[in-house]
N, C-alpha and C positions, 0 to 999 in steps of 0.2 A: 504494500500500500504506500502511496506517495503522500508525503506531508502536504504538498501543494493542494491536493484534493480536499484535505481536511480544512486547510486555510480558506479555500474558496467557499466551502460550506459554511464556515464561521462568518465569512463576510456577508452571508445572506441573512444572518440573524441580527436584528436591530434592537437596541435598548428602547423600550417603549416610551421613555421620557426624553430621549435624546435622539435626533435624527441621524445617528451614525451607527455603523455596525460594530459589534463587540470586538472584532479583531482590530479595527482601526482605533477604537477607544482604548485599546491596550488592556482589555480585561482578561485576555488569555495569556497566562505566564509561561506555560509549557505544554508541549504535545509529545506524547510517547506512543509509538505504534508497535504492536506485536501482531502475530498472525491471527490472534483471536479477539483483540481488544484495542480500543483507542482510549488512552488515559489523558485527560485534560486537567490542567491545574489552572483555575481561574478565580477571579474575584468580581466584586461589583463596586460601583462608585460609592455605594453606601451600604452598610450592613442592615439598614432599615428599609431597603428597597421592597415596596409592596408587591412587586411582580417577580420576585426572586424565584419562587417555585415554578411558575409558568415559564420563565425564561430558561431555567435549567432544563426543564423538560423539552423545550424547543431546541436547545443546543443538542441534547442527546438524540432526539429524533432526526434532526437535520443532518448531523454528522453520520449517524447510522445509515440513513438513506443514501447519502453520498458515497459511502464506503461499502456498499453492497450488503448492508445488514450487520456489520460488525457491532459488537457490544461496545457501548460508550460509557465510561466511568468519568464523572466529574468530581474532582477534589476541590472543594470550595475553601479558599484560603484568604486570610486577612492580613498576612504579613509576607511581603511588604505591602503596606496599604497603597491603594490606588491613588494616583495624583495626576495632574494634567500633563506631566512630563512623559507619561506612558503612552499618550496619544500619538498617532502618526501625524506627519505634517499635513496630509490631506484632511484628516479629521479636524485639526486646529484651524485650517483654512475654512472648512465647511461651517464651523461654529464661530468663526471670526475671533479666534483666540491666538492670533499671532503673538510673537514674543512681546511686542509692545503692549498687547492687551491683557497679559496675564503676568 
C-alpha cells in the first residue's frame, strides 16, 4: 500500500468548522502501513471538538475505502498539541493566516 493513497484520502476529509482538510490542517502526525492495517496518529485543534467522534469515524471509513478495505486504527493524541505552525502553506493561505496575520 502506498502512503500517497492514504494522504489523498485524508485530504478528502474536512474539519466541519474549518474549510480545510485534516491533512493540510496538520492534524495527522503519523501514518504507518502494514499488510493488514493502517495506523494513524492524529489530533484535533481542540480537545472539546463536538464533532470528534463523527470525524474519527469519517477518517476510518474514508481511508479504509481508499485502501481496499484495510482496517484503520486511529490513535488520538494531544501531545504535541496542535498549533497553527502545523498547517500547510496552502491551508494558511486559504484561511488568510499568512505569517503577518498570525
